[in-house]
N, C-alpha and C positions, 0 to 999 in steps of 0.2 A: 504493500500500500504506500510505500515511499521509496525513494531512491536508495535508502540504506538497506532495504530488504533485497535489493537486486544482487548483492554480493555476499550472501550468507555462505560461510565456509564451515563445513562440518568435518569431524575427524575422518570419515570415510573419503572425503575429497583429498585430504592431506595424504592418506595412505595410498590412494590411487596415483597421485602426483609423484610419490616417492617410489612407486613399484619398480621401475627400471633403474634405480640408483642404488648406491651403497648406503643409503640413509633409511632410517625407520622411525616411525612415531612411537615414542616410548611412554608418553604420559600426556594427558590433557587435563587442564584445570580451568575452571571458569570462575569469574568474580563479577562484582557489580550486581549482586543478587536482586537488589530492589528494582533495577531496571529490567532484569531478565525474568524474574518470577516473584514480584512483590508489588508494593503500593505504586511505585512509579510506572511499572508495566501496566497495571490496571488503569491508571489515569491516562497514559498514552494511548492504550487500546480503546478506551472509551471515546476519546477525542477522534481517533482515526476512523473507527467504525461509524460513528455518528456522521462525520463529514463525508466518508466514502459513500455511504448509503444515500445521504442527502444529494450528493453530486450525481449519483446514478438515478435519481428520482425514485428511490426505493424507500419503503417504510423503515424508519429507524426508531420507532417507539419502543421496541423491545431490547434495545441495546443495554439499557440500565439493568434489566432483569438478567441478561447474559453476564454482564460484569459482576453482578451480585453473586451469581452461581460460580463464576470463575474465581472470585475472591475466596469462596469456600475451598475450591481446589487448591489455590495457593496456600491457604492456611493449613490445609491437610498435609500438603507436601512438605511444608516447613516443619510441621510437627512430627511427621512419621519418618521421613528419610531424605535428608538433603542429598541431592545428586551432584556429581562432579560437573555436570553440564547444564545446570539451570541458571547460570549467570548470563548477563548480557554480553560479556566480553570473555574471550577464551585465550589461553596461552597454550601453545602446542610445543612440547619438548621433543626434539628430534636428535638422534645421535647417529654417528657413522657406524656402520656395521663392519667388523673386522672380517677379512677374508679375501 
């Protein structure tokens, strides 16, 4: 929904790019959790969904209900098991393979 979404890179992208090299992805850590899976993410998504649906002349009256539900998901994830990949920014650690 924005230009920042065009260049999302995931660990499997990194692994594919390294496939024919002597490098390997050894660890991935993410950070900036409030933007990736927290209050700032919810606020950003609320604004983006509302505007995108409005711009497409679609009904946006249920965005708030969806954000409320998603807030419960965020709270549950924070409470039960933090993931190494639920931050908004990731650090990929790559090492050279001997051989």
